[in-house]
N, C-alpha and C positions, 0 to 999 in steps of 0.2 A: 491596739492597746492605747489607753488614754491616761496612763499613770494614776488611775483611780478616779478621775473626774468623768462624770457622765451627766448627760442632760437629755431628757426626753420630753416630747410634746405629743400627746395623743388625743385626737378628738374622741370624746367619750359619750357623746350624745348631742341632741340639737342645742347648740349654744353652750357647750361645756367641753373643757379640755383638761386632761390630767397632765400636770407639770411635775416632773421629778428631776431634782439636781441632787448629786451626791459625789462626795469625794471619798477618800480612802477611810474616813473615820465617821461620817454622819451623812444623813439623808434628809431632804425636805420634799414633801409631796403635798400638792394643793390641787383643788378642783376649781379651775378658773372659769369665770363667766365670760360671755361674749359682750358684756356691758362696756368693756375696753377692748381695743384692738391689740390684745396682749402679745401675740406671737410677733407682730410687726414691731411693737414696742421693745421687745427683747432684742430683735435683730438690729434695730436703730440704736438701741443703747449700747450693744457690744460693738457695732461698727464705729460709734462715736468715740470709743476708747483709742481708735487709731488717729484721731485728730488732736486738736489742741485743748479740748475741754476735758479736764481729768475726772469729773464726776457726772454720773448719769443716774437718775432715779426713775424707776418703772413702778407703776402702781397697777396691781391686779385686784379686780373685784371678785370676791368669793361669795358675795350676797349673803349677808351684809358686811362681812369681814373684809378688811383691806390688807393685802400683803404687799409690802414695798421692798423692792430690790434696790440697793445702793451699790453702784459700781464705782469704785475709786481706783483710778489708774495711777500706778506708781512706777513709772518707766515700764520695764517689760513685765511687771507683775500687776495683778488686779486683786484688790481686796473686794470681796463680795459679802455684803451683809443683808440679811432678810429680816425685816421687822414686821410684826403683826399688830394690827389695831382692830379693836372690836367692831367698829362701825365706820365704813368708808364715808359716809356722809358727814360724820362728826370729825374725821381725822385728815380731811383733804389738805388743809394748810398746816397741820400739826408737824412739829419738827420730828425727825426720825427718832430721836431719843425718847420721845413720849410713847413710842411703841415698844413692844417686847422683842428683843433680839431673839430669833428662833433658829437662826442658821448663819454660819459665817465660814469663810474659807478664803485663803489666798492662793492664787493660781496664776501661771504664766498666761499672758494675754492671748498668745497664739493657741494655747490649748483650749481656753474658754471660747475663742472665736471658732476653733474647729468643731467642738462638740455641739455648739449652738447651730452653726451652719448645717452640719450633718443631720441634726434632729429636724430642722426645718425642711431640708431636702427630702428626708424620709416621708414627712407629711405630704409634701407635693407628689412624691412618687405613688403613695398609697391612694390619695384622694383626687389628685389632679386639681386644677384651679376651679372647675365647675363643682366638683364633689366637696371641696373645701367650703365653698360659699353655701352650698346646700346645708352642710353640717354646722358651720360657724355662724351663718344667718346674717349677721349685721355687717361683716367686713369681708372683702375679698381677700384671697391669698396674697401675702406681701411679697410678690415676686421681685419687684425692684429693690426691696430692702435685702432680700436674700442674695440677689446678684451683686448688690454693693458690698455686702459683708464678704462674699466669696472673693471679690476683686481685691479688697483691702487685705484679707487674710493671705491670700496667695502672693500679693505684691510685698508685704511687710514681714511676714513670718517665715522662718525657715523651718516649716512644718515637714516632718518626714512621715507622717501618718497618711494612710490611704485616703484619697479624696475621691468620692463618688462622682460619676459624671454629672455634669450640670443638666437638670431637667427644666425645660421651660414651657 
């Protein structure tokens, strides 16, 4: 049980992934392109919340739409805001507020770390590193980023949720 926060990342075709994040009241679903190393960016962004930099931005290419996740760490909590821009080529340097806020939630950092780590672990279990590269095409599976997030999560969070065995 994750107190209503879930995150999933499923490879849905050659160079495409379905990304779903939802809390107890709302859901955001996107079809993300391989034009960015999106899963690695999610893992690095969430892992970064364990350090001294409180804000991390992740940009996903939906061809041509940009979806930008803004993670703002506030102590043990994370404010997650998702903004949508009509064209990634025109919005690259645009401030977040020029986009449309399409989803937002505040969650414990440990819970966000847990659900992201488990989703990435599931992708690795299903496809393996070789299968991931075949489907994602441009980028290898972000194994080091997953291992880093797992280490930080287990070291800093008092997480009582089940943790799947690490697959490498």
